[in-house]
C-alpha positions in Angstrom: 20.3 41.8 44.4 24.3 42.4 43.6 24.2 46.0 42.9 22.7 46.7 46.4 25.3 44.9 48.7 28.8 46.1 49.9 31.7 44.3 48.6 34.2 43.1 51.2 37.9 43.7 50.8 40.9 43.2 52.9 42.2 46.6 54.5 45.7 46.7 53.1 44.2 46.3 49.5 42.3 49.9 50.5 45.8 51.3 52.3 44.4 50.7 55.7 46.6 48.7 58.0 44.5 45.8 59.6 46.6 46.3 62.8 45.9 49.8 63.1 41.9 48.3 62.8 42.6 45.9 65.3 43.9 48.7 67.6 40.6 50.5 66.7 38.4 48.0 67.6 40.3 47.0 70.7 39.6 51.1 71.3 35.9 51.0 70.7 35.8 47.9 73.4 37.9 49.2 75.7 37.8 52.9 76.0 34.7 53.7 77.9 31.4 54.1 75.9 29.4 50.8 74.8 29.5 49.9 71.3 27.1 47.7 69.8 28.0 47.4 66.2 30.4 49.3 63.3 30.8 48.7 60.1 33.8 50.7 58.2 34.0 51.4 54.4 36.9 52.4 52.6 37.1 53.4 48.7 33.7 51.8 49.1 34.4 48.5 50.2 33.8 46.9 53.4 37.1 46.5 55.7 35.9 45.8 58.7 32.6 45.2 60.8 32.1 44.3 64.2 28.8 43.1 66.4 29.3 43.1 69.7 27.3 39.6 70.7 24.3 39.5 71.2 24.1 42.6 68.9 24.9 42.3 65.0 25.7 44.9 62.2 22.5 43.6 60.4 19.9 44.2 62.9 17.6 46.8 62.6 18.2 49.6 65.4 15.7 52.8 66.3 17.9 55.5 65.2 16.6 58.3 67.2 17.7 61.5 65.0 19.7 59.8 62.5 16.1 59.5 60.9 16.5 63.3 60.4 19.1 62.7 57.8 17.0 60.3 55.8 14.5 63.0 56.2 16.1 65.7 54.5 17.3 63.3 51.7 13.6 62.7 50.8 13.1 66.5 50.9 16.4 67.0 48.7 14.5 63.9 46.3 11.5 66.0 46.4 13.8 69.4 45.3 15.4 67.5 42.4 11.7 66.4 41.1 10.4 69.9 40.9 8.0 69.1 44.0 8.9 72.2 46.1 11.9 74.7 47.2 13.5 75.5 50.2 12.6 78.7 49.7 8.7 77.9 50.0 6.7 79.2 52.9 5.9 76.5 55.5 2.2 78.2 55.8 1.4 77.5 52.0 1.4 74.0 52.3 -1.2 74.2 55.4 -3.9 76.8 54.7 -6.6 75.0 56.9 -4.1 74.5 60.0 -2.2 77.9 60.0 -3.9 80.4 62.2 -6.2 82.7 60.6 -3.9 85.6 61.9 -0.5 84.1 61.5 2.6 86.2 63.2 5.3 87.8 61.3 7.8 85.0 62.1 5.5 82.2 61.4 5.0 84.0 57.9 8.4 84.3 57.1 9.3 80.8 58.0 10.6 79.1 54.9 11.2 75.0 54.1 14.8 75.8 54.5 14.5 76.8 58.2 13.1 73.7 59.4 16.1 72.2 57.4 18.5 74.0 59.4 17.0 74.1 62.8 16.3 77.8 62.7 12.6 78.1 62.8 12.7 81.2 65.5 11.2 78.7 68.1 13.3 79.2 71.6 12.0 75.3 72.6 11.8 72.4 70.8 7.9 72.1 69.6 8.4 68.2 69.9 7.2 69.1 73.6 3.4 70.1 72.1 3.8 66.7 70.2 3.8 64.7 73.5 0.5 66.5 74.8 -1.0 66.5 71.3 -0.3 62.3 71.3 -2.2 61.7 74.7 -5.0 64.1 73.2 -5.2 62.7 69.9 -4.8 66.2 68.3 -3.1 67.1 65.1 0.8 67.8 65.2 1.1 70.1 62.3 -1.7 72.5 63.8 0.4 72.0 67.5 3.4 73.4 65.0 1.9 76.0 63.3 -0.1 77.7 66.4 3.3 77.5 68.8 4.8 81.2 69.4 7.4 81.7 66.8 9.4 84.2 69.2 12.7 85.1 67.2 12.9 85.9 63.1 13.4 82.3 61.0 17.0 82.1 60.2 18.3 84.4 63.1 19.6 81.3 65.1 20.1 77.4 65.5 17.5 75.5 67.8 17.5 72.1 68.0 14.0 71.4 67.2 12.7 67.8 66.0 9.2 68.9 65.5 10.7 70.9 62.4 11.7 67.8 61.1 8.3 66.1 61.8 7.2 69.0 59.5 9.5 68.2 56.6 7.6 64.9 56.7 4.3 66.5 56.7 5.4 68.8 53.8 6.4 65.9 51.7 3.3 64.1 52.3 1.1 67.2 51.2 3.1 67.7 47.9 3.5 64.0 47.1 0.2 62.3 48.2 2.2 59.6 50.4 4.2 59.4 53.3 7.8 60.0 53.5 8.3 56.5 54.6 6.4 54.9 51.2 8.1 57.8 49.1 11.7 56.6 50.2 10.9 52.9 49.4 11.5 52.9 45.5 14.0 56.0 45.7 16.5 55.3 48.6 15.6 52.0 50.5 15.0 49.8 47.7 17.9 50.7 45.4 20.0 50.4 48.4 18.8 47.0 49.3 17.7 48.4 52.5 15.0 45.7 53.5 14.4 45.2 57.5 13.4 48.7 57.9 10.4 50.5 59.7 9.8 54.0 60.9 7.0 55.2 63.2 4.4 57.5 62.6 1.6 60.3 64.5 -1.9 59.4 65.4 -2.9 60.9 61.8 -0.1 58.6 59.8 2.3 61.1 58.9 6.0 59.5 59.3 7.6 61.4 62.1 10.3 62.3 60.4 12.7 63.2 63.2 12.7 60.0 64.8 11.6 56.5 65.0 13.6 55.2 62.1 14.7 51.5 62.3 17.8 50.6 60.2 21.0 48.4 60.3 24.3 49.9 60.9 24.9 48.1 57.9 22.4 50.3 56.1 24.0 53.3 57.9 26.8 52.3 55.9 25.2 52.5 52.4 23.5 55.8 53.0 26.6 57.2 54.1 28.3 55.8 50.9 25.7 57.6 48.9 26.7 60.7 50.2 30.2 60.4 49.6 29.9 59.4 46.3 27.5 62.6 46.0 24.1 61.0 45.3 25.1 58.2 43.2 24.9 54.4 44.1 26.7 52.0 42.0 26.7 54.0 38.9 22.9 55.1 39.4 21.9 58.5 40.7 19.8 58.7 43.1 20.0 62.2 44.7 21.6 65.5 42.9 25.2 66.3 43.6 23.9 69.7 44.5 21.5 68.7 47.0 24.4 66.6 48.8 26.7 69.5 48.7 24.0 71.7 50.4 22.9 69.3 52.9 26.7 68.3 54.1 27.7 71.9 54.4 27.5 74.1 57.3 24.4 76.6 56.5 24.3 78.1 60.2 26.9 77.9 63.1 25.2 76.5 66.0 27.7 77.6 68.6 29.2 81.1 69.4 32.8 79.8 68.7 33.3 76.8 67.2 35.3 74.6 69.9 38.4 72.1 68.5 37.4 69.8 71.2 33.9 69.4 70.6 31.9 67.9 67.5 28.7 69.7 68.3 30.0 73.1 67.4 31.1 72.5 64.2 27.9 73.9 62.2 24.8 72.6 61.0 23.6 71.6 57.5 20.3 70.4 56.1 19.4 67.8 59.3 23.6 67.1 58.9 26.2 68.0 61.7 29.6 69.0 60.6 32.5 67.6 62.3 36.1 68.4 62.8 38.7 67.2 60.2 36.5 67.9 57.3 33.8 65.3 58.1 30.0 65.4 58.6 27.7 63.1 60.4 24.0 61.8 60.8 23.8 61.2 64.4 21.0 60.4 66.7 20.4 60.1 70.7 22.8 57.3 72.7 25.7 57.2 70.1 23.9 56.4 66.7 26.5 57.5 64.1 26.8 57.7 60.6 30.3 59.5 59.7 31.0 60.4 56.0 34.9 61.5 55.9 35.5 62.8 52.2 39.2 63.4 52.8 39.8 59.7 53.5 37.0 58.2 51.4 35.8 56.5 54.1 32.4 56.1 56.0 31.7 54.6 59.6 28.4 53.1 60.8 28.4 52.8 64.5 25.4 51.7 66.9 26.3 52.5 70.5 24.4 52.8 73.9 25.9 55.9 75.7 24.8 59.2 77.7 28.0 60.9 76.3 28.3 60.6 72.2 31.7 62.7 72.2 34.2 60.2 73.7 32.6 58.1 70.9 34.0 60.5 68.3 37.2 61.2 70.3 38.1 57.4 69.7 37.5 57.5 65.9 39.4 60.8 65.6 42.3 59.2 68.0 42.4 55.5 66.6 40.7 55.5 63.1 41.7 58.9 61.4 45.5 58.4 61.2 44.8 54.7 60.0 43.4 56.7 57.0 46.2 58.9 55.8 47.3 56.5 53.0 45.0 55.7 49.7 47.8 53.5 47.9 47.2 49.6 48.8 49.7 48.6 51.2 51.7 45.1 51.6 49.7 42.4 52.6 49.6 41.4 56.3 48.6 37.9 57.1 49.4 38.5 60.8 47.4 41.6 60.8 44.4 40.4 59.1 44.5 37.6 61.7 44.9 39.9 64.7 41.9 42.0 63.2 39.4 38.7 62.8 40.3 37.5 66.3 39.5 40.8 67.7 36.3 41.1 65.9 35.1 37.9 66.2 35.6 38.1 70.0 33.3 41.4 70.4 30.5 41.0 72.7 28.8 42.6 75.7 29.4 41.2 79.0 26.7 40.1 81.3 26.2 41.1 84.9 28.5 38.5 86.7 26.5 36.3 89.1 26.9 35.6 92.5 25.9 32.6 94.9 22.5 33.0 96.7 21.5 29.1 96.0 19.4 29.1 99.0 17.3 32.1 98.8 16.8 30.5 94.8 16.1 27.3 96.2 13.3 28.8 98.8 11.4 30.7 96.3 11.7 28.6 93.4 8.1 28.2 92.0 6.8 30.3 94.6 3.9 32.8 93.2 3.2 36.4 94.4 0.3 38.2 93.8 0.8 42.2 93.0 -1.3 45.1 94.4 -3.2 47.2 91.5 -0.6 48.7 89.3 -0.4 50.6 85.9 1.1 47.5 84.4 -1.9 45.5 84.7 0.2 42.6 86.4 -1.5 40.4 88.5 0.7 37.6 89.5 4.4 36.2 88.7 6.4 33.2 89.8 10.4 32.5 89.2 11.8 29.2 88.9 15.5 28.2 88.8 17.7 26.2 86.6 21.5 25.4 86.8 22.3 28.4 83.8 19.0 30.2 83.5 16.0 31.4 85.7 12.2 32.0 84.0 10.1 34.6 85.0 6.3 33.7 84.1 4.0 37.0 84.4 0.1 37.1 84.6 -2.0 40.0 83.7 -4.3 41.7 81.5 -2.8 40.5 78.4 -2.3 37.0 79.4 0.7 35.1 80.7 4.4 35.8 79.3 7.4 33.4 79.9 10.7 35.2 80.2 14.0 33.2 80.3 17.0 34.8 81.6 20.6 33.7 81.6 22.2 33.3 85.2 25.2 35.5 84.5 25.1 35.2 80.8 22.8 36.2 77.8 19.9 34.1 77.0 18.2 35.7 73.6 14.4 35.5 73.8 13.5 35.4 70.0 9.7 36.9 70.2 8.9 40.7 69.1 10.7 42.4 70.7 13.9 40.3 70.3 15.5 40.5 73.6 18.4 39.4 75.6 18.3 39.0 79.1 20.1 37.9 82.0 19.8 37.4 86.3 22.1 37.8 88.5 22.2 38.1 92.8 23.6 41.1 93.8 22.9 40.4 97.3 21.7 37.5 99.2 18.0 39.2 98.9 18.5 41.0 95.8 17.9 39.6 92.2 18.8 41.9 89.4 17.2 41.1 86.0 18.6 42.9 82.7 16.8 42.7 79.4 18.1 44.4 76.1 15.7 44.8 73.7 18.1 44.2 70.6 16.5 46.3 68.4 16.7 49.5 70.3 19.6 50.6 72.7 17.5 50.4 75.4 18.4 48.2 78.3 15.7 47.4 81.2 16.9 46.7 84.9 14.7 45.4 87.5 15.8 44.7 91.0 13.5 42.2 93.1 14.1 42.5 96.6 12.8 39.7 98.6 11.3 40.0 102.2 12.3 36.5 103.1 10.1 34.5 101.0 6.8 36.3 101.6 7.2 39.7 99.9 8.7 40.8 97.0 9.6 44.9 95.9 10.0 45.4 92.4 11.9 48.7 91.1 12.4 49.3 87.3 15.0 51.6 85.5 15.3 52.1 81.6 18.5 53.3 80.2 19.1 54.9 76.5 15.3 55.6 76.1 14.6 59.4 75.2 10.6 58.8 76.6 12.0 56.2 79.4 8.3 54.8 81.1 8.5 54.9 84.6 5.7 53.5 87.5 6.8 53.0 90.9 7.7 50.0 93.2 5.2 47.0 92.5 4.8 45.0 95.7 3.9 41.2 95.5 2.8 39.0 98.5 3.5 35.2 98.4 0.2 33.2 97.5 0.1 30.1 99.5 
């Protein structure tokens, strides 16, 4: 157990000022994007971590495209084992799924083109999988039948379908899923226990998305790369693969922009950053940033549509603090400030306004809904002094949801949720639900026409495949 856990240290012992880290945490807290958790390692030791309550650094999080870097690692391990090479042709792994007369560009596509997002497609092939999912078709065949308009290697185009194909290739050469392949080779040695990964309808690990791990696990993975494939003295991945995966293999912009971390080049499912760093990243602000020059790793879970400002905070507030490597004099007051800052981090619940008259009038009332795709038939609301309860009845039976009034209540079910209720107008109740193992934020607005009619609208933020449905209309049951 001990060799799988991160060791904690006082920042000053690792050459970093506690006061500077407190200022960095305050910038994460105050400067725009919502941050939910972060873990910072220096010299392989944990020197700061924070979870914005109700989030924590140990809670698994849907990682979106951070998954791609884990998939690249599996391919690297398979290459180290001699099971394949990056020069192998893609179609050679799939003789029965390949078209009878594959085009020139498809014939030329190699594993390295999947790794570097340079397959020659002009659109992300994941769109084909969405159609295939609804029809329960073979995603591999869907990828291989798609037109390959340009020569592989001729240009960069972000393509999640390419990462899925890496997973499918690994399953072909190993006889096991990518997820199961990584369990004894990566997850168990690093002590990554609370981990899951989605699979396609045919049981192939999705590869490019769908991995759920914690911010602390992010930090462990980043440290493995910082230490060139060695974890606590045990080599898990070759130094050669780490070097190849993390360097710029292909340009991803006509010209690097010194204000934009998405124009610095792309490796084997890793992005290059400014300041000599590189990273794994996923939609809505999931980051593993490896800083070799500073001997540091930063893991972040966030919820934002614009990810660049998160990295801007890192470069502005953290990078200068990592300038020295020698130990600093002890600073008890600075340590206390850092501890107090980290302990106070939280996501504020929407503030409540007074709608006590309507709440009293509708308390316990039941509403029947017109036919809808959610299968919801009836709902009722009960109000207490500090929480509201929504009881929903439908095709799947009865469900009870608890909402804090102007505060978060954690519903410890599956999925784990934090929920709050807020009157935003005299006739408008807003219910906010955060699925804590994702970045998802669901907002339900319930508008009351007196006590007789309700209209419910829904919005989900920070979900690549956000569901949508029309307005639900319910009538009071006498």
